[in-house]
N, C-alpha and C positions, 0 to 999 in steps of 0.2 A: 157755759153761759154765753149766749150771743146777744149783744146789745141791739136794741131796736134802731132802725134807721131814723135819722132826722126827717120829719115829714117834708120840710122844705127841700132837703137834698134829694129825697125820694121823688118828689114831684118834679124837680128840675131834671133828674135822670130820666123820668118817664117822658117828659116833654121833648128832651133831646133825642130819645129813641124814636118817638113818633115823628119828629122832624126828619131824622135820617131815613126812616122808612118811607115817608112821603116823597123825599127826593129820589130814592131808588125806584119807587113805584111810578113816579112821573117819567123817569128816564126809560124804564121798561115799556111804558105805554107809548112813548114817542117812537122808540125803535120798532114797536109792534105796528104802529101806524105807517111807518115807512115801508113795511112789507106789502102794503096794499090790502087787498080783500082777504081778511082773516076771519074765520068763523070762531065758534066756541071750542072749548077744549075737546069735547067729544067729536065734533065735526073734523077738527084738525087731525085727531088720531085716526079717524076713518079715512081721511084723505091721504095721510101718510101711508097707511096700510095699502090703499089702492095704488099709490105711486110705486111702492116697493114691489108689489105684484107685477105691475106693468114693466118695471125696470128688469125684473128677472126674465120676463118674457122677451123683452127687447135684447137682452144679453144672449139669450138662447138663439134668437134669430140671427144676431150678428155672428155668433159662433158657427151656425149652420152655413151662413153666406161665406164666411172665411174658409170653411171646409170645402165648399163647392169651388172656390177659386184656387185651391191648393194644386190640383193637377195642371192648370194653366201656368201657375207660377213655376212648377217643376219643368214644364216644357220651355218656358222662357229662359230659365237658367241653362238648360241644355243648349238652346239656340245661341245664347250669349257666349257660352264656353266654346262652341264650334266657331263662332264668328271671331273670337279672340285668337283661336289657333290659326285661322287663315290670315288674320292681320299680322301675326307673328312671322309666318312664312313669307308674307309679302315684304315685311321689314328686312328679313334676311336677304331676299332677292334684291331689294334696292341697294343694300350694302354691297352685295357682290357686284352689281352693275357699276357702282362707284369705283370699286377696286379694279374691275376690268378696264374701265376708262383710263385709270392711272397707268395700268400695265400697258395698255395700247399706246399711250403717249410715250412710255419709256421705250417700247420696242421701236416705234417710229423714230424717236431721237437717236437710238442706237444705229438704225439703218442709215440715217442721214450722216451720222458721224463716220461710219465705216465707208460710206460712199465718198466722203470728202477725203479720207485718208488714202483710199485706193487711187483716187484721181490725182492726189498730190504725188503719190509714188510714181505714177506713169509719167507725170510731167517732169519729175526730177530725173527719171531714167533717160528722158529724151534730151536733157541738157548736155552740151559739150563741155569738156574740161578746159579750163582757161586758167589764167593766173589767179592765185589765191587772193580773194578780196581783202584779206587781213594783212598778209606779208608781201604779196606781189610775186611770189615764187611761181615758176612754171610747174605744170602738172607733173612732169617727170621727177621733179625735186620734192614732190609731196611725200609725206609719211603715210603710206597706205596700209600699215599693219592693223589699224583699227577696223578695216573692212572685213578682216577675217572673222571677227566676232559679231558683226552686224549684218542684218539682212540687206540684200540689195533692194532698191525700190520696186523691182518687179516681184520680189518675194513678198514684200508688204502688200502689194496689190492683190496677189493670189490669196494671201491670208485673209485680207479684208473681204474678198469675194466669198470665201468659204464661210466666214462668220456671218456675213450678210445672208447667205442662203439658210443658215441655221436659224437666225433670228426671224427671217421671213416665214420659215416653217412654224415657229412658235406663234408668230402673229396670226397665221392662218388657223392654227388650232384655237387660238384665243377667240377669233371671229366665230368659229363653230360653237364654242362654249357660250359666247354671248348670245348667239342666235337661239340656242336651246334654252338658255336662261330666260330670255325675253319671251319665248313661247310659253314656258312654264309660268312665268309671272302673269302673262295674259290669261292663262287658264285659271290661275289663282284669283285674279280680279273677277273673272266670271263667277267662280265659286263664291267669292265674297259677296258679290251682288245678290246671288241667290240666298246666301245665308242672311244677309241684311234684310232682304225682302221677307224671308220666313220669320225673322225676329220681329220685324215691324208688325207683321200680321198678328203674331201671337200677343205682342204688347198691346196692340189696339183692341184685340178681343178681351184681354185681361182688364184693360182700362174700362171698357164698356161694362163688363161684369161688375167691377168694383163700384162704378158710378151708379149702376142700377140697383145693386143689392147691398154690398158691404158698406159703402159710404152712407147710404140712406139709413141702414141699421145703426151705424156708428153715430150718426147725427141724432138719431132718436134716443140712443143710450145717453149721449151727452145732455140732451134736453131734459130727460127724465132725472138724471143725476142732479142737474141744477135745480129742478123742481123739488127733488127730495131734500136737498140742502136747505132750500127756503122753507119747506114745510117743517123740517126738524127745528130750524131756528125759531119759527113761529110757535111751535109746540113748547120749546124751552121757555120762550118769553111768556107764553100763556101760563105755564106752570109757575114760573117765577112771579108773575103778576098776582096769581091767585094766592100764592104763599105769602107774598108781601102784604096783600090786602088783609089776610087773616091775622098776620102779626100786627098790622096797624090797628085793626079793630081791637085786638087784645091789649095793645098799648094804650088805646084811647078809653078802654073800659076801666073805670075805677075799681081797684081791688077791694074786696070785702075783707073785713078784719076776721081772721080765722080764729076760731075758738081753740083753746088748748085741749085737744082731745087725744085719745090714744091712737095707736096706729090704725090706719084705715083698712089695711089688708089683713084679713084673718087667716089663720093657719088652717089648712084643710086636714081632714082625717088621714089621707094618704101621706101628706108631708110629716105629720106627727107620729106616724107609725113607729119609727125607731125610738122616739121618746117614750111612747106608750109601753114598749117592751122593756125599757129601762125602769120605768115606774113599777111594772109588774114584777121584775126581778127583785127590786128592793122590798116590795111588800111581801113577797114570798119569803125572802131572807128574814124578814121581821116576824114571820108567822102570823101575818095579818089575815084574819078569817075572810073567807069568800073573795079571794083575790085571784081566782083562776083565770079571769080574762079582764084585761084593762084596755080600754079604748079612749078615743079623744072626741069630744063633742065640738063641732064647728060653731054651733050656736052659743054655747056657754064658754067656749075657749078654755075648757077645763077637762080633767080626766074623768072617765066614767068607769067604775069598778063593778064588774058583774052586772052590767046594765043598770047601775044605780049611780046617779049623779052625786058629786061630792057635797053639793049644798044640801042634799036631802038627809045627810047624816047629822049627828049631834056635833057640838063644838069640839068635843074631845077627839072624835074620829076625824073631823075636818082638819084639826091641827096636825095630826099624824100624816094624813094624806098630803097636806100642804108641805110638810117637811120632805115627804117622798118626792113631791113635784120639784122642789128646789134641788135636792140631792141628785135626782135623775138628770136634771138639766146640767148640773155640774159634771156628772160622769160622762154624759153625751158629748159635751164640749171638749173635755180633756181627751176622750177617746178619738174623736174626729179632728182634733187640733183646730177647733173653731175659736174665734176671738172670745175671750172670757177672762175676768180678773184672776181665775184659778183659786178662788176661795168663795165660801158662802157663809152667811150669818143667819142663824135660825134662832128665833126667840120663843122659848117655852113650848117646845113641841109636845111635851109629855105632862105638863102640869095639869092641864084641863082634863086629860085622860084619867087622872086619878079619881075623879068623881064623874063617871059617865052618866049620860042621860038615861032615862028609864028604859028606852028601847034598845040601849046599848049595854045593859048590865051583863049580858052574856059574853062580851068581848073579853078575851083572856088577858090577864095582867102580865104574862111573860112576854108580851110584845115589846115592853120597855127594855127587858134584858137583851133580847135579840136585836133591838134597835141599836143599843150601845156597841154590841159585838160587831154588827155590820158596819157601822160608821168607823170603828177603829180599824178594821181589816180592809175595807174596800176603798179608802181614800188616802192611801199612803203618798200618792203623787199630787195631792191637793190639800188645801187647808179648810177645815170645817170648824167654825166657831159656833158653839151652842151656849146660849144663855138660858139657864133653867133655874127657876125660883122654887127649889125643892130641896129638902134635906134627905129625902129617901133615894139616895143614889145606890147603885149596886155595890155591895161589899164583898162580892165573891171574886174580885180580881178582874172583872170584865173590863173595866176602864183603866186598868193599870197600864203604865207606860205612856199615858197621854198627859198633856199639860193641863192639870186641874187646878184652877184658882178659885179660892173661896172668898167671897166678898161679904163682909159683915160691918156692923157699926161699932164693934168693940175691938179689943186687942187681938182677937182671933182672926186669922185670915188677913184679908186686905180691905182697906176702907173704900177704895175705888181707884179709877184710872187717874183722876186729877188729884194731886196731893193737896193737903190742907195748907193754909197760909202759915209761913214760918217753919215748915217742915222741909228738911233736906230732901232733894230729889235723888 
């Protein structure tokens, strides 16, 4: 049971919903106006399709332009690599020249030092022996044993001359090496200038190609992507506006009071086919005559037995077919594990059949016997409650083993489900 909404609460909820939708619709319309010239929904979809097609064409053109520039880019990389190799060699040459300068300064310093030592030796050898400047003793009284282990000034002079000749030879070799290195460095500078000129020419050619083709194609792609984004945004806003307008119209339309009717959707014949087969199985188990084919009528939403509608039978046969309808629905739900309370209550399925209509006098009476047998054996996993106002129940053991309760107004059986006042429960 669902309680009806308070009309005031429902009206306030509807007005609040309409106010919210109005606010959203206004915001979407303002953003749509900010985009400029925007057409209808169909126009914007067509425009977006054209922009996407143009964008794909522009991307293809840019790819082709980039592919045409690939050979020049490879040549520029090769020229750049060759230029870097020459620069590396020139850096090595410059470092060698710096070291050669330091070595030349070292050789020159050695030559000057050797020349000074040789000249000092000559001058010392020319001096006469006199009194010792320290003790004043005459030369003949000097201790001259130390002269035996020391070179004479003339020997120092000769040694310095020999070392100077050796150093001078090294200096000459150094000058030759410096000259060769300078020549090689000059050649490398010439090669570098040629490499730089080649690199600049290739770079200028590549730049011109990029500016003429690749940059133009890239700019076109960027412009089309921006237009595509704007068009997509406009299309989203148009769809949102249309949806909000429909919701607002629905919110502003007063709802009509719905009548309590049955389900609006009918079951089709194809959907009810498994159910029809279950009904047919039950009727055959009951030995119901002319039950070779059971179908389902979409118009009547009821079973049709051998091309005859249920409502065309008498009330006795209709009651039995109605019982088959309910039991088949229970069996189908249990078999397919569909939502169902797992029990069914049937009121007087056989009572009316005891006095059939005139056109149904030929229906066999053993249908009742087979009915009880089928219900007893076919629904062990479900509960079937049958209320039958008849004393003519089978006495051949057909319904033995079931819970049979007799309701009477006397002391036999049971008086009813609700106990009388003052009676212990």
